[in-house]
Backbone bond lengths (Angstrom), bond angles and torsions (degrees), N, CA, C in turn:
res aa  C-N    CA-C-N  psi(-1)  N-CA   C-N-CA  omega(-1)  CA-C   N-CA-C  phi
1 M - - - 1.395 - - 1.616 103.93 -
2 T 1.327 114.83 135.32 1.430 119.74 -176.01 1.608 110.17 -75.33
3 V 1.234 123.29 161.64 1.457 127.15 179.53 1.642 104.43 -69.11
4 E 1.236 121.51 -30.55 1.380 123.17 176.29 1.588 115.32 -60.77
5 I 1.331 109.60 -49.38 1.495 123.00 178.65 1.615 104.69 -67.71
6 A 1.243 120.69 -48.74 1.471 125.30 -176.70 1.484 110.96 -60.05
7 S 1.231 113.91 -40.66 1.634 113.09 175.72 1.301 116.03 -65.70
8 Q 1.452 124.22 -23.41 1.370 122.31 179.48 1.536 109.20 -91.15
9 M 1.294 121.68 2.13 1.359 123.32 -178.16 1.608 113.63 -114.20
10 T 1.252 115.63 6.58 1.442 122.26 -172.84 1.649 110.96 -63.69
11 N 1.317 116.71 -21.68 1.516 119.13 -179.14 1.540 110.45 -81.36
12 C 1.253 122.96 -4.88 1.418 124.67 -176.55 1.459 111.31 -80.56
13 K 1.337 120.43 123.59 1.412 131.24 -170.57 1.551 115.16 -94.82
14 T 1.324 113.26 -24.15 1.530 114.70 175.76 1.566 106.65 -130.10
15 S 1.335 112.44 165.86 1.429 115.65 178.92 1.477 111.08 -67.46
16 A 1.218 121.33 -30.33 1.581 124.77 178.74 1.572 107.04 -63.76
17 A 1.427 114.46 -43.47 1.466 119.47 -179.16 1.581 107.00 -64.76
18 L 1.313 115.06 -45.26 1.420 118.48 177.78 1.637 112.98 -58.87
19 W 1.222 114.95 -46.12 1.501 120.47 172.42 1.457 114.52 -49.24
20 N 1.324 114.23 -53.05 1.430 126.18 -170.96 1.564 105.30 -66.68
21 A 1.348 115.52 -40.60 1.520 116.14 -176.38 1.506 110.37 -74.05
22 I 1.330 117.93 -32.48 1.518 117.87 177.62 1.559 108.70 -72.86
23 T 1.222 114.92 -38.03 1.571 117.86 174.41 1.412 113.95 -58.60
24 E 1.310 116.15 -44.80 1.462 121.25 178.61 1.494 112.60 -64.83
25 F 1.439 113.24 -45.40 1.554 119.14 174.62 1.516 111.40 -55.11
26 V 1.238 121.90 -50.17 1.385 124.80 -172.35 1.498 108.80 -74.14
27 G 1.371 119.34 -30.11 1.375 117.68 171.53 1.570 118.30 -65.75
28 A 1.320 109.65 -33.77 1.453 118.81 -177.08 1.598 107.41 -70.51
29 N 1.340 111.07 -37.25 1.387 116.60 -177.37 1.536 109.49 -71.20
30 T 1.268 119.24 -37.84 1.480 127.58 172.84 1.442 115.00 -58.78
31 R 1.425 115.35 -48.76 1.336 124.76 174.43 1.585 114.18 -56.19
32 S 1.293 117.29 -49.97 1.422 120.99 -179.23 1.569 113.20 -73.01
33 R 1.339 113.69 -23.55 1.432 115.01 173.07 1.395 113.96 -73.96
34 V 1.467 118.69 -37.48 1.440 122.65 179.63 1.521 106.72 -69.70
35 T 1.238 118.03 -33.76 1.536 117.20 179.42 1.465 109.14 -67.55
36 F 1.393 118.42 -41.13 1.413 121.52 -179.41 1.613 110.40 -65.20
37 I 1.290 117.70 -43.90 1.426 122.84 -179.71 1.514 111.62 -64.49
38 K 1.311 114.44 -50.03 1.429 117.18 174.85 1.492 116.48 -58.26
39 S 1.287 120.67 -32.21 1.437 124.40 -177.68 1.722 102.66 -73.48
40 S 1.339 112.52 -43.62 1.488 114.84 -178.97 1.527 111.22 -63.62
41 F 1.333 114.25 -35.55 1.490 124.11 -177.52 1.537 105.03 -63.00
42 Q 1.216 116.66 -54.28 1.540 125.01 -175.14 1.463 110.86 -69.23
43 Q 1.383 123.07 -26.09 1.475 123.13 -177.01 1.484 107.52 -89.86
44 L 1.257 119.16 -20.79 1.465 120.16 -168.18 1.620 111.81 -66.86
45 K 1.394 108.30 125.72 1.519 116.33 179.48 1.487 105.66 -117.53
46 K 1.402 116.45 156.67 1.412 119.19 176.60 1.504 111.07 -68.26
47 G 1.357 112.80 -46.24 1.475 112.11 -179.77 1.518 118.78 51.92
48 S 1.440 115.40 -128.35 1.390 119.00 -179.23 1.506 108.93 -87.49
49 L 1.344 120.97 0.09 1.472 121.96 179.57 1.508 108.70 -62.06
50 K 1.422 114.38 147.28 1.468 110.44 165.88 1.527 108.01 -78.79
51 M 1.336 114.21 160.30 1.543 119.91 -169.81 1.541 106.21 -57.86
52 R 1.275 116.32 -42.43 1.553 120.22 -176.26 1.583 107.21 -59.35
53 E 1.320 119.45 -38.71 1.405 126.37 -173.38 1.554 109.51 -75.89
54 Y 1.416 117.31 -40.50 1.428 126.30 172.90 1.589 111.81 -59.19
55 L 1.275 110.19 -50.24 1.596 112.66 -179.83 1.465 114.93 -67.32
56 A 1.337 116.41 -35.13 1.527 124.94 173.35 1.481 108.60 -58.98
57 K 1.220 119.53 -47.93 1.567 123.16 -177.21 1.543 108.62 -67.69
58 M 1.311 116.47 -42.57 1.485 120.00 179.74 1.554 106.65 -58.82
59 K 1.392 117.14 -48.60 1.464 124.70 -175.39 1.559 107.67 -59.80
60 S 1.352 112.19 -47.05 1.514 119.63 -179.78 1.459 116.67 -58.01
61 L 1.414 117.57 -39.03 1.415 126.08 177.01 1.545 110.51 -68.06
62 S 1.365 110.07 -46.62 1.503 113.87 175.10 1.527 114.37 -61.29
63 D 1.378 116.40 -37.66 1.557 115.40 178.50 1.441 107.54 -70.84
64 N 1.295 122.45 -34.21 1.509 122.58 179.83 1.464 110.71 -64.39
65 L 1.424 116.38 -44.39 1.420 118.03 171.91 1.481 118.66 -53.43
66 T 1.408 111.02 -37.32 1.436 116.08 -177.74 1.519 109.94 -73.99
67 L 1.401 121.85 -37.67 1.320 125.29 171.44 1.436 113.60 -62.40
68 A 1.307 123.74 -30.37 1.481 127.36 176.70 1.519 112.86 -80.92
69 G 1.312 114.05 0.19 1.564 122.05 175.82 1.414 113.52 83.14
70 C 1.372 116.22 24.39 1.491 119.11 -178.50 1.525 104.53 -130.77
71 P 1.310 124.82 60.08 1.577 124.99 -176.44 1.501 111.12 -57.55
72 L 1.248 117.27 147.13 1.440 126.04 174.41 1.552 107.37 -89.57
73 S 1.339 116.46 150.17 1.348 121.48 169.57 1.459 112.67 -74.41
74 L 1.394 122.87 151.86 1.472 121.55 179.26 1.565 107.96 -59.53
75 T 1.378 118.54 -36.68 1.451 115.43 -177.85 1.588 110.02 -68.66
76 D 1.333 119.46 -33.99 1.430 121.48 173.61 1.548 113.11 -61.11
77 L 1.269 116.46 -41.83 1.473 119.55 -178.36 1.531 110.66 -72.74
78 I 1.289 114.55 -39.94 1.518 114.39 175.70 1.570 109.12 -61.74
79 T 1.291 118.39 -54.07 1.427 124.59 -173.71 1.425 109.20 -58.41
80 Q 1.375 122.85 -47.13 1.491 114.01 -179.56 1.549 109.95 -75.40
81 T 1.225 124.37 -29.61 1.430 124.78 173.50 1.505 109.67 -50.54
82 L 1.356 112.28 -59.89 1.476 119.88 179.71 1.509 115.64 -55.29
83 A 1.531 116.34 -37.26 1.383 123.42 171.38 1.345 120.35 -57.77
84 G 1.481 118.52 -29.06 1.397 122.90 -176.80 1.454 116.71 -90.53
85 L 1.395 115.37 1.46 1.397 120.36 176.74 1.643 115.15 -77.33
86 D 1.177 115.22 146.45 1.459 115.66 177.31 1.560 116.61 -73.48
87 T 1.319 117.89 171.36 1.323 121.19 -170.04 1.441 111.62 -67.72
88 E 1.216 124.47 -16.52 1.476 123.75 179.93 1.529 106.99 -71.91
89 Y 1.367 120.61 -16.92 1.379 125.31 175.21 1.441 119.03 -92.25
90 T 1.371 114.40 3.64 1.466 122.31 -179.38 1.459 116.95 -49.25
91 P 1.344 120.82 -50.28 1.404 126.81 -177.51 1.546 113.28 -60.55
92 I 1.388 114.72 -34.84 1.469 120.53 173.03 1.575 114.99 -70.25
93 V 1.330 107.37 -46.37 1.533 116.08 177.73 1.491 112.95 -63.37
94 V 1.330 123.45 -29.96 1.452 130.41 172.63 1.530 107.15 -62.08
95 I 1.344 115.56 -54.23 1.462 123.49 -172.80 1.522 109.04 -64.39
96 L 1.298 112.16 -46.49 1.624 117.60 175.42 1.488 112.58 -61.60
97 S 1.355 117.13 -40.45 1.417 115.98 -176.43 1.573 111.92 -66.36
98 E 1.249 115.68 -30.61 1.501 120.99 -178.78 1.492 112.73 -70.66
99 K 1.330 119.51 -14.05 1.519 121.88 -176.28 1.564 105.34 -77.73
100 D 1.328 111.19 141.74 1.496 120.76 176.64 1.487 110.88 -75.11
101 N 1.325 116.07 -47.19 1.573 121.00 -172.70 1.471 110.60 -112.94
102 L 1.280 123.66 77.03 1.413 121.21 -173.62 1.548 107.66 -98.67
103 T 1.315 116.61 129.33 1.462 122.79 175.25 1.521 111.39 -123.47
């Protein structure tokens, strides 16, 4: 346990109270982390990034959500990746969006 966490648990009188406080603390961190990652994921645009960099960032954010216990569906990953592309990719996005089984 880190000093930061331990200092927030000093008021716990029993091991059960300590366990519950730690569980709540970790859960709050995970929830805020998931919120932050989801926000980053939804706001990411290709912009000036090279396609390889953009796709790597999208994959990294998706992987981080999975590690935080909130995995994205493949459909959500594809949809958001396409949504973050610039208008020059619109013809490709339209074609891919019409496909029933996109992987």
